[in-house]
C-alpha positions in Angstrom: -101.0 12.0 49.0 -97.7 13.6 50.3 -96.3 10.1 50.9 -97.1 9.0 47.4 -95.4 12.2 46.1 -92.4 11.6 48.2 -92.2 8.0 47.0 -92.5 9.1 43.4 -89.6 11.6 43.9 -87.4 8.9 45.4 -88.1 6.6 42.4 -87.2 9.4 40.0 -84.1 10.3 41.9 -83.0 6.7 42.0 -83.6 6.3 38.3 -81.7 9.5 37.5 -78.8 8.3 39.6 -78.8 4.9 37.8 -78.7 6.7 34.5 -75.9 9.0 35.5 -73.9 6.0 36.8 -73.9 4.5 33.3 -70.7 5.4 31.5 -71.7 6.0 27.9 -68.2 7.0 26.8 -65.3 4.6 26.4 -62.7 4.6 29.2 -59.8 4.0 26.8 -58.8 4.8 23.2 -59.6 1.3 21.9 -60.0 -2.3 22.9 -58.4 -4.4 20.2 -59.8 -7.9 20.5 -57.5 -10.7 21.8 -58.8 -13.9 20.1 -56.4 -16.0 22.2 -57.9 -14.8 25.5 -60.1 -17.2 27.5 -61.7 -14.4 29.4 -65.5 -14.3 28.7 -66.9 -10.8 28.3 -69.6 -9.1 26.3 -67.4 -8.9 23.2 -63.7 -9.9 23.4 -61.0 -9.2 25.9 -58.5 -6.5 25.1 -55.0 -6.9 23.8 -52.2 -5.1 25.7 -52.2 -1.7 24.0 -48.5 -1.9 23.7 -48.9 -4.9 21.4 -51.4 -3.2 19.1 -50.4 -2.6 15.5 -51.9 -0.9 12.5 -53.1 -4.2 11.0 -55.5 -4.5 13.9 -57.5 -1.6 12.4 -57.2 -2.7 8.7 -59.1 -4.8 6.2 -58.3 -5.1 2.5 -60.3 -6.5 -0.4 -63.7 -4.9 -0.2 -63.2 -3.6 -3.8 -63.4 -7.3 -5.0 -66.7 -8.7 -6.1 -68.1 -11.6 -4.1 -68.9 -14.9 -5.8 -72.6 -15.0 -6.6 -72.5 -18.5 -8.2 -74.9 -20.0 -5.6 -78.5 -20.9 -5.0 -79.5 -17.3 -4.1 -77.3 -15.4 -6.6 -75.8 -13.2 -3.8 -72.8 -12.9 -1.6 -72.2 -11.0 1.6 -68.7 -10.1 2.7 -68.7 -9.2 6.4 -66.3 -6.8 8.0 -66.9 -7.0 11.7 -64.8 -7.5 14.8 -63.7 -10.9 13.5 -62.1 -9.4 10.5 -60.9 -6.1 12.1 -60.0 -6.8 15.7 -59.9 -3.1 16.4 -63.7 -2.9 16.0 -64.1 -4.6 19.3 -66.3 -2.5 21.6 -66.8 0.2 19.0 -70.4 -0.8 18.1 -70.1 -0.7 14.4 -69.4 -3.0 11.4 -69.7 -3.1 7.6 -70.7 -5.5 4.8 -70.4 -5.6 1.1 -73.2 -7.3 -0.8 -73.1 -8.5 -4.4 -76.0 -9.7 -6.4 -76.2 -11.5 -9.7 -79.1 -10.5 -12.0 -82.3 -11.3 -10.1 -80.3 -12.6 -7.2 -81.7 -12.3 -3.7 -80.5 -11.9 -0.1 -83.1 -14.1 1.6 -85.3 -13.0 4.5 -83.2 -12.7 7.7 -82.7 -10.5 10.8 -79.9 -8.9 12.6 -80.9 -9.3 16.3 -78.2 -6.9 17.5 -78.1 -4.1 15.0 -79.9 -1.5 12.8 -78.6 -1.5 9.2 -78.2 1.4 6.9 -78.1 0.1 3.4 -76.6 2.0 0.4 -76.7 0.9 -3.3 -73.4 1.4 -5.2 -74.4 -0.1 -8.5 -77.6 -1.5 -10.0 -81.2 -1.5 -8.9 -82.3 -3.4 -5.7 -85.7 -3.9 -4.2 -85.3 -3.8 -0.4 -87.8 -4.1 2.4 -88.6 -5.1 5.9 -91.7 -6.5 7.7 -93.1 -4.9 10.8 -93.7 -6.9 14.0 -97.0 -8.7 14.9 -99.9 -8.3 14.4 -99.6 -6.0 11.4 -96.7 -7.7 9.6 -96.7 -4.8 7.2 -94.2 -5.0 4.4 -92.3 -1.7 3.8 -90.4 -1.9 0.5 -88.8 0.3 -2.1 -86.7 0.0 -5.2 -83.4 1.6 -4.8 -80.9 2.9 -7.4 -77.3 3.9 -7.3 -76.7 6.3 -4.4 -80.0 5.5 -2.6 -80.0 4.7 1.1 -82.5 2.7 3.1 -82.7 2.0 6.8 -83.5 -1.5 8.1 -84.5 -1.3 11.8 -83.0 -3.7 14.4 -84.4 -7.1 14.7 -87.0 -6.9 11.9 -87.1 -9.4 9.0 -85.7 -8.0 5.8 -84.5 -9.0 2.4 -83.2 -7.6 -0.9 -83.6 -8.6 -4.6 -81.7 -7.4 -7.7 -84.5 -6.2 -10.0 -82.0 -5.2 -12.8 -80.5 -7.2 -15.6 -76.9 -6.5 -14.6 -75.0 -7.1 -11.4 -75.7 -5.0 -8.3 -73.5 -4.0 -5.4 -74.4 -2.5 -2.1 -72.7 -1.7 1.2 -74.3 -1.8 4.6 -73.2 -0.3 7.9 -74.5 -1.9 11.1 -74.7 -0.6 14.6 -72.9 -3.5 16.3 -69.4 -5.0 16.1 -71.2 -8.3 15.7 -74.8 -7.8 14.4 -75.6 -11.5 14.2 -77.6 -13.0 11.3 -80.6 -15.3 11.6 -81.7 -16.6 8.2 -85.4 -17.4 8.6 -85.5 -20.5 6.4 -82.4 -22.0 7.8 -83.5 -21.3 11.4 -87.0 -22.8 10.9 -86.3 -25.7 8.6 -82.6 -26.4 9.2 -82.3 -26.3 13.0 -80.3 -29.1 14.7 -82.1 -31.0 16.1 -85.1 -30.3 13.8 -88.2 -28.6 15.0 -91.0 -31.2 15.3 -92.9 -31.7 12.1 -96.3 -31.2 13.7 -95.3 -27.8 15.0 -94.3 -26.7 11.5 -97.4 -28.1 9.8 -99.6 -26.1 12.2 -97.4 -23.0 11.9 -97.4 -23.0 8.1 -100.8 -24.6 7.6 -99.4 -27.2 5.2 -99.2 -31.0 4.9 -96.4 -32.9 6.6 -95.0 -34.0 3.2 -94.5 -30.3 2.3 -92.6 -29.7 5.6 -90.5 -32.8 5.0 -89.6 -31.7 1.5 -88.6 -28.2 2.6 -86.5 -29.6 5.5 -84.7 -31.9 3.1 -83.3 -28.8 1.4 -81.5 -27.8 4.6 
């Protein structure tokens, strides 16, 4: 019993040391991305701080509406470390979303970020689906000034339920949240997912799968 207790203490001490060894605070003021660098890191290599300028932390144009003349009637304008190099390593990004009347932002996930979603104009139905096996849809209609949280990795979508244009802004907990559009990933992969896999997964005929795949 004493040996087991000693072993448990050693495990706890080792775990605590490992946690304390993790540096949660940045070691420098910033790490402005250097797109020209060939160094591969989790993010982008840093510019020489002496060459950093104010434009590295700046983005203009978010007041302009996105073009919603497309199949979905929506447009997302991303503001991440690609657009603002100074966001590199800071773990945050932004997006503006525009919706035509009854436009949708189709089901998708952000594998690397939680999203906090705020409506600026109009009325939007937003929601996400919990993981297996429940797959419970949690949804709500939001109006101007309302905020909704979309947890990391879960499938979510939005729909304009008003008769006018709608606008929202989203903050995400990653400099590069990533986007996986469900329909594109499943039916538009390259090379294509085998038809028999999709027919079994969606419980439909092969012709239906082929028809959907032809859209992508």
